[in-house]
Backbone bond lengths (Angstrom), bond angles and torsions (degrees), N, CA, C in turn:
res aa  C-N    CA-C-N  psi(-1)  N-CA   C-N-CA  omega(-1)  CA-C   N-CA-C  phi
1 X - - - 1.433 - - 1.524 108.86 -
2 X 1.283 117.86 131.41 1.464 120.97 -178.52 1.532 110.24 -84.80
3 X 1.356 114.07 152.53 1.467 120.07 179.75 1.532 109.64 -57.43
4 X 1.314 119.47 -38.72 1.489 120.57 -179.00 1.524 109.49 -62.11
5 X 1.323 118.43 -37.16 1.473 120.74 177.40 1.531 110.33 -64.37
6 X 1.315 115.88 -44.52 1.449 121.08 179.38 1.506 110.66 -61.47
7 X 1.297 118.21 -44.74 1.476 122.58 178.80 1.525 110.63 -61.37
8 X 1.332 116.46 -41.53 1.462 120.22 179.85 1.539 109.22 -64.20
9 X 1.319 118.24 -45.05 1.425 123.32 -177.82 1.535 109.07 -64.48
10 X 1.303 118.05 -41.73 1.461 121.61 178.30 1.558 109.91 -61.69
11 X 1.321 117.25 -43.77 1.454 120.46 178.50 1.538 109.87 -61.65
12 X 1.310 117.84 -47.92 1.449 121.81 179.28 1.522 111.26 -60.88
13 X 1.313 117.30 -41.00 1.461 121.90 179.25 1.533 110.80 -62.68
14 X 1.309 116.74 -46.03 1.474 120.59 178.39 1.528 110.38 -58.73
15 X 1.321 117.44 -44.32 1.456 121.80 179.92 1.549 110.73 -63.30
16 X 1.284 115.64 -42.79 1.502 120.05 178.41 1.487 110.37 -63.69
17 X 1.333 116.61 -49.33 1.462 120.70 179.88 1.542 110.42 -59.39
18 X 1.305 115.84 -44.71 1.464 119.99 178.54 1.507 111.88 -62.35
19 X 1.318 118.20 -34.49 1.447 125.09 179.46 1.514 111.74 -64.38
20 X 1.334 117.23 -24.04 1.481 121.38 176.62 1.526 111.15 -96.50
21 X 1.340 116.89 10.20 1.468 120.09 177.07 1.478 114.91 82.47
22 X 1.332 119.52 17.39 1.448 122.35 179.28 1.510 109.56 -119.12
23 X 1.325 117.59 173.24 1.451 121.89 176.83 1.536 108.60 -150.55
24 X 1.327 114.94 161.14 1.435 121.17 174.55 1.528 109.23 -77.69
25 X 1.316 118.24 154.80 1.475 119.66 177.40 1.507 110.68 -67.74
26 X 1.325 117.44 158.08 1.462 122.16 -177.08 1.540 112.61 -55.85
27 X 1.308 118.79 -33.37 1.476 118.65 -177.94 1.526 113.58 -71.30
28 X 1.333 115.65 -8.14 1.469 118.39 179.79 1.526 111.73 -61.53
29 X 1.312 117.33 -24.21 1.457 122.39 -177.77 1.496 113.20 -105.02
30 X 1.329 117.80 4.79 1.486 120.24 -179.56 1.496 110.05 -68.61
31 X 1.286 114.98 138.97 1.484 122.78 172.87 1.529 108.72 -83.92
32 X 1.238 116.74 168.00 1.471 123.49 173.49 1.525 110.39 -52.40
33 X 1.338 114.58 -44.04 1.451 121.04 -179.15 1.521 110.85 -63.05
34 X 1.314 118.83 -41.31 1.459 122.91 178.56 1.501 109.53 -64.80
35 X 1.354 118.30 -42.66 1.465 118.67 178.11 1.526 110.37 -60.43
36 X 1.293 116.42 -40.07 1.467 119.18 178.81 1.528 110.10 -65.25
37 X 1.317 118.13 -45.47 1.450 121.18 -178.03 1.522 112.48 -66.22
38 X 1.320 115.57 -29.88 1.491 120.10 -179.06 1.548 109.02 -107.71
39 X 1.278 115.73 39.82 1.456 125.15 -174.12 1.539 112.62 -45.80
40 X 1.331 118.65 -46.50 1.439 121.25 -177.16 1.520 112.12 -62.41
41 X 1.305 115.51 -46.35 1.475 120.64 177.62 1.537 111.88 -68.40
42 X 1.305 114.51 -37.24 1.501 119.87 -178.74 1.537 109.66 -67.72
43 X 1.294 117.85 -32.49 1.495 121.07 179.98 1.533 109.65 -55.03
44 X 1.280 115.78 -45.22 1.500 120.31 -179.65 1.550 109.36 -65.55
45 X 1.299 116.00 -44.54 1.497 120.10 178.93 1.504 110.77 -59.17
46 X 1.276 116.67 -47.36 1.491 122.64 -177.06 1.547 109.55 -65.30
47 X 1.338 116.13 -42.45 1.467 120.91 -178.56 1.540 109.94 -64.14
48 X 1.321 118.68 -37.13 1.460 120.77 -177.74 1.542 112.49 -80.70
49 X 1.340 115.94 -15.68 1.468 123.93 173.95 1.530 114.77 58.65
50 X 1.340 117.70 37.33 1.470 116.66 174.96 1.523 107.79 -71.69
51 X 1.283 118.42 153.61 1.428 119.23 177.31 1.521 112.51 172.44
52 X 1.304 115.09 -172.84 1.456 121.59 179.13 1.492 106.48 -150.39
53 X 1.264 114.46 169.90 1.463 123.00 -174.61 1.501 111.42 -133.32
54 X 1.298 115.63 143.33 1.454 120.52 170.63 1.527 105.54 -120.68
55 X 1.288 115.84 113.77 1.481 120.78 -172.03 1.538 108.87 -129.35
56 X 1.302 114.73 132.48 1.484 120.77 -179.60 1.500 111.04 -84.15
57 X 1.330 120.21 -31.36 1.442 125.61 -174.63 1.506 112.74 54.55
58 X 1.354 117.03 27.33 1.412 120.85 174.41 1.541 113.45 74.66
59 X 1.306 115.80 13.37 1.461 118.82 -173.83 1.547 113.91 -84.32
60 X 1.282 115.66 -3.37 1.479 119.88 -178.21 1.498 111.19 70.97
61 X 1.321 116.41 -131.92 1.454 120.80 -178.10 1.522 111.02 -69.31
62 X 1.337 115.99 145.24 1.436 120.23 178.66 1.530 113.22 -73.87
63 X 1.277 117.31 -18.78 1.458 120.61 -175.12 1.463 114.39 -109.86
């Protein structure tokens, strides 16, 4: 899966989630550098293991 595909899927997912009146947590957009800079806060996030997955399952194109 190419990074451009992942970025597109993430954008579509955010729009869909927003359309249902929800949103992702602020740390969803943190870069590696932000996680390092906010190490104390990130420790709790990492320990709780919240997250999401983008998986192709070998299906090729989504459409």
